[in-house]
C-alpha positions as a Markdown table, in Angstrom:
| # | Residue | x | y | z |
|---|---|---|---|---|
| 1 | Met | 41.9 | 45.4 | 99.3 |
| 2 | Asp | 44.7 | 47.0 | 101.3 |
| 3 | Ala | 44.3 | 50.2 | 103.4 |
| 4 | Gln | 45.6 | 52.5 | 100.7 |
| 5 | Gln | 43.2 | 51.1 | 98.1 |
| 6 | Lys | 40.3 | 51.2 | 100.6 |
| 7 | Arg | 41.2 | 54.8 | 101.5 |
| 8 | Ala | 41.2 | 55.8 | 97.8 |
| 9 | Arg | 37.9 | 54.0 | 97.2 |
| 10 | Tyr | 36.3 | 56.0 | 100.1 |
| 11 | Gly | 37.7 | 59.2 | 98.6 |
| 12 | Arg | 36.1 | 58.4 | 95.2 |
| 13 | Val | 32.8 | 57.6 | 97.0 |
| 14 | Val | 32.8 | 60.9 | 98.9 |
| 15 | Glu | 33.5 | 62.8 | 95.7 |
| 16 | Gln | 30.7 | 61.0 | 93.9 |
| 17 | Leu | 28.3 | 61.7 | 96.7 |
| 18 | Arg | 29.3 | 65.4 | 96.7 |
| 19 | Thr | 28.5 | 65.6 | 93.0 |
| 20 | Leu | 25.2 | 63.8 | 93.5 |
| 21 | Tyr | 24.2 | 65.9 | 96.5 |
| 22 | Ala | 24.3 | 69.1 | 94.4 |
| 23 | Ala | 20.8 | 68.1 | 93.3 |
| 24 | Thr | 19.2 | 68.3 | 96.7 |
| 25 | Ala | 19.9 | 69.2 | 100.4 |
| 26 | Asp | 17.1 | 66.7 | 101.5 |
| 27 | Pro | 18.8 | 64.5 | 104.1 |
| 28 | Val | 16.6 | 61.5 | 103.4 |
| 29 | Ser | 17.4 | 61.6 | 99.7 |
| 30 | Arg | 21.1 | 61.9 | 100.6 |
| 31 | Met | 20.9 | 59.0 | 103.0 |
| 32 | Ala | 19.2 | 56.8 | 100.4 |
| 33 | Thr | 21.9 | 57.7 | 97.8 |
| 34 | Ala | 24.7 | 57.1 | 100.3 |
| 35 | Ala | 23.3 | 53.7 | 101.2 |
| 36 | Ala | 23.1 | 52.7 | 97.6 |
| 37 | Val | 26.5 | 53.9 | 96.6 |
| 38 | Leu | 28.3 | 52.4 | 99.6 |
| 39 | His | 26.4 | 49.1 | 99.3 |
| 40 | Ala | 27.4 | 48.8 | 95.6 |
| 41 | Lys | 31.0 | 50.0 | 95.8 |
| 42 | Met | 32.3 | 48.6 | 99.1 |
| 43 | Pro | 33.1 | 44.9 | 99.1 |
| 44 | Gly | 31.7 | 43.0 | 102.1 |
| 45 | Phe | 28.9 | 45.4 | 103.0 |
| 46 | Phe | 26.0 | 43.0 | 103.7 |
| 47 | Trp | 23.6 | 45.6 | 105.2 |
| 48 | Thr | 24.2 | 49.4 | 104.7 |
| 49 | Gly | 21.8 | 51.9 | 106.1 |
| 50 | Trp | 20.6 | 54.5 | 108.5 |
| 51 | Tyr | 18.7 | 54.5 | 111.8 |
| 52 | Leu | 17.2 | 57.8 | 112.8 |
| 53 | Leu | 16.4 | 59.1 | 116.3 |
| 54 | Arg | 12.6 | 59.7 | 116.3 |
| 55 | Asp | 10.8 | 60.4 | 119.6 |
| 56 | Gly | 13.7 | 58.7 | 121.6 |
| 57 | Ala | 13.8 | 55.6 | 119.4 |
| 58 | Leu | 16.2 | 54.5 | 116.7 |
| 59 | Thr | 13.9 | 53.8 | 113.7 |
| 60 | Val | 15.1 | 52.4 | 110.4 |
| 61 | Gly | 15.7 | 54.9 | 107.6 |
| 62 | Pro | 17.0 | 54.4 | 104.0 |
| 63 | Tyr | 19.0 | 51.2 | 103.6 |
| 64 | Gln | 20.2 | 48.5 | 101.2 |
| 65 | Gly | 20.4 | 44.8 | 102.1 |
| 66 | Ala | 18.3 | 42.2 | 103.9 |
| 67 | Leu | 15.2 | 43.1 | 105.8 |
| 68 | Ala | 16.0 | 45.4 | 108.8 |
| 69 | Cys | 14.7 | 45.7 | 112.4 |
| 70 | Leu | 12.2 | 48.6 | 112.2 |
| 71 | Val | 12.9 | 50.0 | 115.7 |
| 72 | Leu | 15.9 | 49.1 | 117.9 |
| 73 | Lys | 15.5 | 48.6 | 121.6 |
| 74 | Ala | 16.7 | 51.7 | 123.5 |
| 75 | His | 20.2 | 51.7 | 124.8 |
| 76 | Thr | 20.9 | 48.2 | 123.6 |
| 77 | Gly | 23.2 | 47.0 | 120.8 |
| 78 | Val | 25.8 | 48.6 | 118.6 |
| 79 | Cys | 23.7 | 51.4 | 117.1 |
| 80 | Trp | 22.7 | 52.6 | 120.6 |
| 81 | Ala | 26.3 | 52.2 | 121.8 |
| 82 | Ala | 27.4 | 54.7 | 119.1 |
| 83 | Val | 24.6 | 57.1 | 120.1 |
| 84 | Asp | 25.3 | 56.8 | 123.9 |
| 85 | Arg | 29.0 | 57.1 | 123.5 |
| 86 | Gly | 28.8 | 59.8 | 120.9 |
| 87 | Glu | 31.4 | 58.1 | 118.7 |
| 88 | Ser | 31.9 | 55.5 | 116.1 |
| 89 | Val | 31.9 | 51.8 | 117.2 |
| 90 | Ile | 33.7 | 49.0 | 115.4 |
| 91 | Val | 32.7 | 45.5 | 116.4 |
| 92 | Pro | 34.9 | 42.6 | 115.0 |
| 93 | Asp | 32.5 | 39.9 | 116.2 |
| 94 | Val | 28.9 | 41.0 | 116.9 |
| 95 | His | 28.1 | 37.7 | 118.7 |
| 96 | Ala | 30.7 | 38.7 | 121.3 |
| 97 | Phe | 29.1 | 42.2 | 121.8 |
| 98 | Ala | 26.9 | 42.2 | 124.9 |
| 99 | Gly | 23.3 | 43.2 | 124.0 |
| 100 | His | 23.8 | 42.8 | 120.2 |
| 101 | Ile | 20.5 | 43.0 | 118.4 |
| 102 | Ala | 20.5 | 40.3 | 115.7 |
| 103 | Cys | 18.2 | 41.7 | 112.9 |
| 104 | Asp | 19.9 | 39.1 | 110.6 |
| 105 | Ser | 21.8 | 36.2 | 112.0 |
| 106 | Arg | 24.2 | 36.3 | 109.0 |
| 107 | Ser | 25.8 | 39.5 | 110.2 |
| 108 | Arg | 29.2 | 38.8 | 111.8 |
| 109 | Ser | 30.9 | 42.2 | 112.2 |
| 110 | Glu | 29.6 | 45.8 | 112.3 |
| 111 | Ile | 30.5 | 49.4 | 112.3 |
| 112 | Val | 28.2 | 52.3 | 113.4 |
| 113 | Val | 28.9 | 56.0 | 112.9 |
| 114 | Pro | 26.9 | 58.8 | 114.5 |
| 115 | Leu | 24.9 | 61.0 | 112.2 |
| 116 | Arg | 25.0 | 64.6 | 113.3 |
| 117 | Asp | 22.9 | 67.6 | 112.2 |
| 118 | Ala | 24.3 | 71.0 | 111.3 |
| 119 | Ala | 24.4 | 72.0 | 114.9 |
| 120 | Gly | 26.4 | 68.8 | 115.9 |
| 121 | Ala | 23.6 | 66.9 | 117.7 |
| 122 | Ile | 23.3 | 63.2 | 117.0 |
| 123 | Val | 20.2 | 62.6 | 115.0 |
| 124 | Gly | 20.9 | 59.0 | 113.9 |
| 125 | Val | 23.5 | 56.5 | 112.8 |
| 126 | Leu | 25.1 | 55.0 | 109.7 |
| 127 | Asp | 25.1 | 51.3 | 110.3 |
| 128 | Val | 27.0 | 48.8 | 108.2 |
| 129 | Asp | 27.1 | 45.0 | 108.7 |
| 130 | Ser | 29.3 | 42.3 | 107.1 |
| 131 | Glu | 29.0 | 38.6 | 106.9 |
| 132 | Ser | 32.7 | 38.4 | 107.6 |
| 133 | Leu | 34.4 | 38.7 | 110.9 |
| 134 | Ser | 36.7 | 41.7 | 111.5 |
| 135 | Arg | 35.6 | 43.3 | 108.2 |
| 136 | Phe | 35.9 | 46.9 | 109.5 |
| 137 | Asp | 38.8 | 49.0 | 110.6 |
| 138 | Glu | 40.0 | 52.6 | 111.2 |
| 139 | Val | 40.0 | 53.3 | 107.4 |
| 140 | Asp | 36.3 | 52.3 | 107.3 |
| 141 | Arg | 35.7 | 54.5 | 110.3 |
| 142 | Glu | 37.3 | 57.5 | 108.7 |
| 143 | Gly | 35.6 | 56.9 | 105.3 |
| 144 | Leu | 32.1 | 56.4 | 106.8 |
| 145 | Glu | 32.5 | 59.4 | 109.1 |
| 146 | Ala | 33.3 | 61.5 | 106.0 |
| 147 | Val | 30.1 | 60.1 | 104.3 |
| 148 | Ala | 27.9 | 60.8 | 107.3 |
| 149 | Ala | 29.3 | 64.3 | 107.5 |
| 150 | Leu | 28.0 | 65.1 | 104.0 |
| 151 | Ile | 24.3 | 64.4 | 104.9 |
| 152 | His | 23.6 | 67.7 | 106.7 |
| 153 | Gly | 26.8 | 69.4 | 105.4 |
């Protein structure tokens, strides 16, 4: 899928989620729905889900895919990098990322997008893994940031 096709697909996903989210403002329900839609509609998404900041720890939230790590070691790995930097992180090869947390050894690349509440504070992350190297790019970043913005929006 080229960049234009991928951008269009994200646009359709965002519109579908907006329609579905009319039924509830509950963020957990919205996260579960987003994980299911993204996992089903985006090729190469091996693990798709959320980690939520709870008492200073990133704890797994709604997800689709293989079994997840329940709690991520603080300030280690790609998810914590996104929290600590306050921005999305794209990793073409997770095995080359210092401190990578291998919840599943089949993951090869990853993108993590901060999840912000209505006040703009980071309250978690949207984490997507792929079995392919270099699966994620700026189009994915833009699309996934738009999805994350809908959770508390």
